[in-house]
N, C-alpha and C positions, 0 to 999 in steps of 0.2 A: 573249509578254508578257501579263500579266493585264490585263483591260479596266479594272479599278478595284481599289484596295486595300480597298474596302468592298463588301459584297454589293450586287448589282444586282437591281432589281425588274422582273419581266416584265409585259407588257401585261395579261395575264389576272389578274394579282395586284392591279391597281390598283382603287380604288373605282370604282363605275359611272360617275360623271361624268367622272373623269379617263381611264378606259378609253375612253370615247367620244371625248373631246377629243384624246387622244394617238393613238387609233386612226385618227381622221380625217387627222391629219398623216402617220401611217405609211402609210395607203392611198394618199396622193398621192406620197410619196417612195419607197415600196417597202421601208422599214425603220423601226425605232424608234430615233431618235437616243439615244445612250448617256446624254446628260444627263438625259433623262426617266427612264431606268432607274436612274440614280444618285440622283435626288431622290425617286423613287417610294416609298421606305420612309418618307418624311415627307410625306404627302399635302397637309397644309396649306401647307408650304413650296413644293411643286410648283405648287399652285394660285396662290399669290401670285406665284411666278416667272413663270408663264404669263400671268397678268393684267398684270403690270407690263411684261413683254416685249411683249405685244400692244399695250398702250397706247402704247408708244414706237415700235415697229417697224412697226406696221400703220397708222399715221397717214397721211392723204392730204394734209395741209397741210404746207407748208414743204419740208423736205428730201425729196429723192426717195428711193425705196427703195434705190437703189444708193448714195447718199450716206450713208444710215443704216448700210449694211453697211461702208462705208469707215470710219466711226467705230469700228465693232466690231473690224475687222481691225487698224486702227492702234493702238487701245487694247490689244488682245490681244497684238500684237507687242511693244509697250512693256513688257507684263507677262510676256512669254515664255510665253504660254499655248498649248501645242500644240493642245489640243482646239479652242479657239475660233478659232485661226488657220485650222486645216484646215476646220472646219465652216463658218465664216462666210466664209472665202476662197472656198469653193464657191459660196455665195450671191452673193458679190461678182462672181465670174466670170459668173454667170448674169444678174444684174441690170444689170451695167455693159456686158454683151456685149463685154467686153474680156478675152481669155484670159490676158493678161500682167499686168494691173494688180494683182490680188490677190497674186501672188507677189512683185511688186516692193514692195508695201506691207508684206507680211509680213517680207521680208528686211531692209528698212531704211525704215521709214515716214517718216523725216526727209528722205530723199533720193529717194524715189519720184517719178517724173515725173508730176506732177499739174498740172491747170490751176489758175489763181489761186484760184478758188472751192474746189476740192478741197484745195489746199494750206492754205487758211485753216481749213477744216473739220478736216483732219488735225492741223494745228498746235495748234488749240484742244483737241482731244481729247488730244494728247500732253502738253500742258502740265498738264492735269488728272491724267493717268495717272502721269506720272513725277515732277513737282515740284509737287504740289498746295499745299505750304506757301508757294510763291512765286507762286502764281496770283493775279492781281490786275487792276486796271483796264486796264493796258497790254494784257493778253491780250484783254480784251473789246473794247478800242478797235481792235486789229488786226483782229479778226473783223468788226467793224462797217465798218471802212474797206474791207474786201474785199467788202462788200455783203451780209453775213449780217444778217438781221433779228434782233431780240431773241428772237423765238419760235424761230428756227432755232438761235440760240446756246444757248437753254435745252435744245433737243432734243439738241444735241451733248453738252452737259454731263450730261444725264440718261442718255443712252445710254452715255457713257463711265463714268459711275458704276455703272450696272447691270452692265455687263460687267466692270468691275473686281471686283465681287463674284463674278460668274460665273467669272472667271479664278481667283480665290482658291479657290473651291470645286473647280475642276478640279485645282488644285495639291494641295489637301487629299486628294482622292480618287485622284490619279494617273490621272485619267480619260483613256482612249484614244479617239481618233476612230473612228467606224465606218469600215470600209474603203471603203464606197460614197462617202464624201465626197471622197476623193482624185480620183475620176474625174469628179465632177459639174462641168459646164461645160467639160470638156475633150473629151468625146466626145459625139456626138449622143445625145439622150435618146430612149427608146422612146416611142411615141405615147401609151401609157396613163399615162406619168408626167408630171404637170403641171409645167411649168417655173416656177421662181421661188417654190416653196412655202416656207413658214417651217420647213423641216425642221431647220435647224441648232439653233436656240434656244441 
């Protein structure tokens, strides 16, 4: 199966700033995630994507990194995005330290066994992903009653929105996950590979 229905850009073909930025991620993960190769032929869009991704996913306030990946996997499952489910499922396994959670959320995010806070996070993301036209005060109130702060609610919404866009790009390109993603978080990592890197994007 082809990795994408559009041409992919290799690391050495990227502009200098992006080659350095993506190269740093590749050196930690051991491979260049295909999403970077897919967006590489439009450098301005790749820069914007990386900047917005990092602003949301690398924040240290509010949601934990595992909770942020939960939003991505739940949103991507609702949108049937194979690339993002596989790539961010790998990061959810690593960051949650739970080898089963990512698969459960990917298979059925509405019924996955989550604690009350995780359930509130997933439900908020799913409401935005699947029925945004019905999203309203009741969804916000449910999240607040579960203990989410307004800042955390904003994060859930922003992450769900960014990855809804990412999901659509993956559908447009028929982008396939790198084979390495399937084993991440399932088998012990080699000492030189830093755990929990932002490899998936």
